[in-house]
N, C-alpha and C positions, 0 to 999 in steps of 0.2 A: 854312184851311191849318194845322195845328199845327205849331209850331217841336219838331224834334225836337233840334236843336242846343241850344237854351234849357232844353228839359226833360232830357237828360242832364249836360249843366253843371251844373248847379243842383242835381243829382242827387248829383254828385261835390263838392257845397259851393263850387262857383267862381261868384263873383259876378258877374252879367252884369246889361250898363247898355245898354237900348235905345239906338238913335242913329236919331233923328227925323229924316224927309226934310224939306231944307229947302226949301221951297214958295216962298219969295222967291228964291231962286237958282237954282231947277229944277234941284237937285244930285240924284244918283241916289245916295244914302250906302249904306254899308256897313248890314247889320243890328245887330250889337253890338259892344259893349267887353267884353270879358272876362278878369278879374285872376287871373291862376296865380299865386298868393303874390307879389304885388307887382308880376309881369310882365305889363305890360297887352298885348291880344292884338285887333285887330280883325278881326271874323270877318264874313265873307258867306255868307248861305246857299240854297243851292238844292236843292230836292227834283225827282226825276225820278219819273215814275207812268207806268203803262204805259198804251199811246194805249188811247181808249173803244172804236174799232171792233175793235182785238184782243180785250178784254176782253170785247165783245160776242159774238164769234165764238166765243171759249173756252164761255163759258156756254151758249150755243145747242149745242156740240159735246157737255159733260159731262151736259148737262140731255136729250139724245137716248141717252145711255147709250155714248155714242162713250170713247174714250180721246184724249184731247187731248195733244200731243206740240208743243215750240216748243225751238226751237236759237237761241242767239245767238252768232257769231264774237268771240272776245277776240283783239281788235283796236282799233286806232285809230279814234275813230265821231267823225264830223265834227259829229253834234246835239250831242255834249256837249260836244265843242269849243268849240263856240259858247255853253255855259252857262258855260266856263270863262274866254273872253273876256268874258262880260256882268260875272263877279265880278269880274274883275280892273278892270274900268272902273271897279267900285264900290267896290273896296277902295282905289286910286289916289284917287278923288273925296273918301273920307273922311281922306286921309293927313294933313289937318290937325289932326285929332285925338291927343292925346297916345297914343303906341303903342310896343310894341317889336318885333312882329314883323303879321304881315298872313296869315291865313289862309281858305281856302275850305272850308265845310262841303258835301258832299254827301250824301244821302241817298236811296236807292234805294228804292222800295216795289212792292207788286202780285207776281204770281206768278212774275217774271222779276227781281225785285230781286236776285238774288243773280249774275245773268247779267249786270247791268249795273255794279254796282259792280265786278265784272275788268273790264268794259268801259272803267270810268272811269278805272283805274289806269292799264291798257293806256295811254290815252288821256294821262293827265298825263307818262307817263314814257315816249312811244315805244316799248312794251316786247314782246319777243316772245320766243320759246325758242330756245336754239341748240344744236344736238345735234353731238358731235363723232364722225365717221363711226368711229372705233376703238375707240370708248368707249362705257361703258352710262350709261344717263343722260342726263341734258339741264342744261342753267342758262338762267334766266333772263338777259336782256341788256336793258340800261338804256341808252336813248336810241337806240336802232336806228334807229328810224323817227322823225317829226317829232314833235315832243315839246311840250307845252302848257307845261310845266316850262320849258324851254329860251324857249319865245318871251314865256313871264311872268317872268321870273326874277327882273328888278327889282323886281317887284310881288307875286308869291306866294310866300311863304317856304316853302310847304307846303299839306296839304289832308288833311281829316279826312273818310273815305270809309266811309259807313254805309250798313248793309241793315236793313230793317224783315223780321221775320220772326213773325206774328201779333201778341202782345202784346209782343215783343222787339224789342232792337235791338242789333248788332253795329257798332261802330267802331273804324278804324286810320286813326294817325296817319302821315300820306305827309309825308318829308320831301324838298325840293327841295334836290338836293345841288349844284344851280346857284347856289343863291341865292347872293348875297355876306355872308347871316346865318345860312347853313346853320351855320356850325362853333358861334356862338354859341347859335343854337334848339337844335341837339341837347345839347348841356350845360345847358339852362333846364328850371326847373319844367313848364313846358309838355307834357315828355314821362310827367311822373310818373302822373297819372290814367290812363294808354295801359298803363302797365305792358310786356308784351313785345308789344300789339299797335303796332309801331311800324316803317315799312317806311325802311329807311336804305340807299341804295345802294352807299355806300364800305363801311360793315358788310358786307354781305353779299358785297363784293367781297373784302374784307379773310379772310371765312373761305374764300374758293373756292366759294362758290356762285351768284356771280352774275358775267354779264361786266360791264362800263361801256365803252359805246363813247364816249369823248372827243374824236374826232377831227373834223377840221373837211373832211368830206367830204359827198358831196352822196348826201342818203337816199334817193334818187330808183334807183339804182345797187345793187344789192346785194352786187355779184361783189367791188368794192374793199372794203367792210364786211368781208366776211367775211374779207379776205385779211388786213387790219387787225386785227382780233381775233385770227384766228390767229396773226399775228408778235408782239402783246403780250403773248400768255400762253404762247407756245410751244407749242401743241396741233396735233392732227394738223389735216386737212380737214373744215371745218365746215359744217353745212346749218341754213338756218333753219325753223323752222314754227311755226305757230299752233295753238293748242289752241279748242275750243268749249265753250259752255255748253249743254247739253239735259236740259231735264225733262219730265216725263209724268206727267197726272192722271187719274184716273177719279171719277167720282162715286159714294159708297158710301151705298145708303140706311141711315136711321136703324134700329136694331134695334128693331122695336116689341113684341118679346116681352118 
């Protein structure tokens, strides 16, 4: 399995040091230590490929001349949450290495890469969309659902979320605004190579383009959550809704002319 994280970091000129597995202590270590202009970051990398059965079915449909359509719900996913849990354990295991921050790196590959990319951010942030009944448009809401950034706030300071498209890769740095190191990280050189590709709930809230549900309420009951947001932001009645990701493909024969 290629390391997308290492390839992109080294392309940016960032020094990356592998962390070997400690067989003697049976420790599951993180993958790398990366140096961002003197700021040392522990990184654990996970890659999510499409299921082999799905790829086989897709290939059969395309080869038979059918249009293949697929969809994914853009909401919290428990399988992806399991990857975050595993990464958290490995980052904690390597915390004896000198470092300033801890990041998970997730790369989605395959035909549904963009959908999995969006699902992963929804899982990190417990993110959904909120519509104000009397207004046009909607805003994203962070921490509306159970959030892995909330669960792992003491360990994971952020996540690089990436997806491949043929020979290219796109990546975004998602900041964990619940981490005790959040303010230091958002003002550090770690953000520099990502440019504008940074997800920062506090900045989006300040711009008026997002809600942040920062109350200790039971996430299983939507009514009190929506009422809290309505009171916090002084809005009209609110409604929650999720978007989905849909793709369609058809096999086009090569032009033999």
